[in-house]
C-alpha positions, -999 to 999 in steps of 0.1 A, spaced: 0 -2 1 13 32 -11 23 59 17 -5 82 5 -31 60 9 -21 54 43 -17 91 53 -39 121 47 -23 140 14 -11 169 37 5 148 64 20 127 36 31 157 16 50 171 49 68 136 57 80 131 21 93 170 20 113 162 55 124 130 42 137 148 8 151 176 31 171 150 51 185 132 21 195 164 5 212 176 39 249 169 47 270 174 80 293 203 80 329 193 79 355 212 95 392 207 91 418 213 123 452 216 110 475 215 137 515 216 150 522 181 160 503 151 179 532 148 203 523 176 227 496 172 252 484 208 244 476 202 210 457 167 217 437 191 244 429 213 215 418 183 195 394 169 221 380 203 227 372 208 191 360 170 188 337 171 216 322 208 201 322 191 165 299 161 181 276 187 200 273 201 166 265 174 146 295 182 124 325 162 112 359 172 124 392 163 103 424 168 119 456 171 101 492 168 117 518 186 106 545 171 123 562 204 126 568 212 90 553 246 81 549 240 43 529 207 54 502 230 69 500 250 35 497 218 15 471 208 40 448 239 38 449 239 0 440 202 -1 410 212 23 402 238 0 400 216 -31 378 191 -11 353 223 0 353 219 35 328 241 54 357 257 77 394 254 87 408 258 122 446 264 122 473 262 146 500 280 128 537 273 128 549 302 105 524 328 109 536 346 78 542 317 58 507 303 60 490 337 51 488 332 13 469 294 19 445 314 42 440 343 15 428 314 -10 404 297 16 389 333 20 386 337 -16 372 303 -18 344 312 8 359 290 35 365 306 70 396 303 86 399 305 123 431 308 139 439 294 174 471 297 196 490 316 170 477 352 157 483 358 120 497 390 115 476 410 91 459 377 80 426 370 61 415 345 88 381 357 105 391 354 139 418 345 165 412 324 196 440 321 223 463 338 244 478 372 243 513 354 243 535 385 246 515 396 277 513 365 292 551 361 285 554 395 306 533 380 333 554 352 338 583 372 336 573 393 364 560 365 382 599 352 378 613 385 390 592 385 420 604 350 429 641 360 424 635 392 446 616 372 473 634 337 474 670 345 454 682 375 472 673 397 439 702 379 418 699 348 392 711 336 358 685 321 336 688 299 306 663 296 281 648 264 262 630 277 234 612 269 200 633 295 172 607 285 146 579 292 167 564 328 166 545 323 196 573 312 215 594 338 206 567 362 217 566 346 250 604 347 253 605 385 243 577 395 268 595 375 297 630 394 289 615 425 288 597 422 321 624 405 340 647 430 328 626 461 337 620 447 371 655 462 385 665 427 398 699 418 389 693 389 363 716 380 338 706 360 306 726 332 296 723 310 264 690 303 245 690 271 232 666 258 205 646 227 213 625 229 180 594 220 198 601 185 199 606 167 233 640 149 225 655 176 210 645 201 240 662 174 265 692 173 246 693 213 239 684 216 278 710 191 291 738 213 269 727 246 282 729 231 316 765 213 313 779 248 295 765 269 322 772 248 356 765 279 378 729 285 361 701 291 388 670 291 367 655 277 333 629 292 315 610 273 290 588 286 264 564 256 257 554 220 267 583 202 248 607 227 261 594 223 298 597 186 295 631 187 281 640 214 311 625 194 338 640 163 324 675 177 321 674 190 357 663 157 371 688 136 350 715 160 363 702 157 398 701 196 398 666 201 417 686 216 449 700 244 428 678 250 398 645 263 396 622 259 364 596 284 351 577 277 316 546 268 300 518 241 296 517 217 324 527 180 324 527 151 350 561 159 353 561 197 355 535 188 386 557 168 400 585 193 401 560 218 418 552 193 445 589 187 452 596 227 450 621 230 419 594 239 394 581 273 406 559 286 382 541 274 351 516 293 325 488 272 319 461 278 291 428 263 282 437 244 250 405 224 252 386 254 258 404 271 226 392 240 204 357 243 217 356 276 207 370 277 175 345 250 163 317 271 180 328 301 160 326 284 127 294 269 133 282 304 141 296 318 110 279 291 90 244 300 105 254 338 90 263 352 125 293 370 135 319 362 157 348 385 172 381 388 154 398 383 187 389 361 216 413 360 243 413 331 266 431 339 300 460 319 316 468 306 350 502 306 365 503 275 385 524 273 415 525 249 447 497 273 462 471 263 432 484 234 416 456 209 429 430 220 409 449 211 378 460 176 391 429 158 376 441 165 341 468 138 343 451 110 359 
């Protein structure tokens, strides 16, 4: 028996119209182009984005550039060809990736940048931390610590990632605030951990070997902090080297508990990923989003570390 014979004409038409609409609709597809899948920070961004996409009924695909800037450009070009509905970008080279973002805009595909701002870029929004300001915040915290705990005098070595625009911002902000503090702070070598844990560990160990009297370490990102913490432990320097850095890990929490990791800038990576997907959903609905959405940070110390322990269980 036909559907029209079972249902009245009006109801049948409504049912058929709904069915045809459902058949023609497709879930929106968003692409997340990230830096690597090694760092907990980037995986937390992924987790936040995945949860938000699921809640919105959208599909999320993730591309891991494995720390290669050109791979991000190629991925964006591929996603343009595939006609995804939006792109979320955690950029390595914020200037080098701009042509690909412009190409996406021309194709009608919005790009939301998270974690790393794109100077003068054609992305519709940036979601993340003001890295220069947060670098200055940890720099002031560091200077206050040197004054209160180290007699106002310290030497500091830096484990950075020189290919990372945002980590260089964090270093510049830290240096400016520490230097302006009036404390007697001497900057020693800056070594390049390349945003890779094993490389950062080797660089940190070399830094400590070359500067046996160094009293403090500053690490500009998660792999750099893991490398710095591991180097201090491997050389048995917990009693005479204090560590400051970015992005909590289980190893950093252990160091905070033991008193030789003094302060760590903690962001909200899952919140950034969630906000990026939600921004794309709004844009697809024809709504507007703010061009800059700042996410606050917390400097984690022994006094407040308990609220972050659940991240590592």
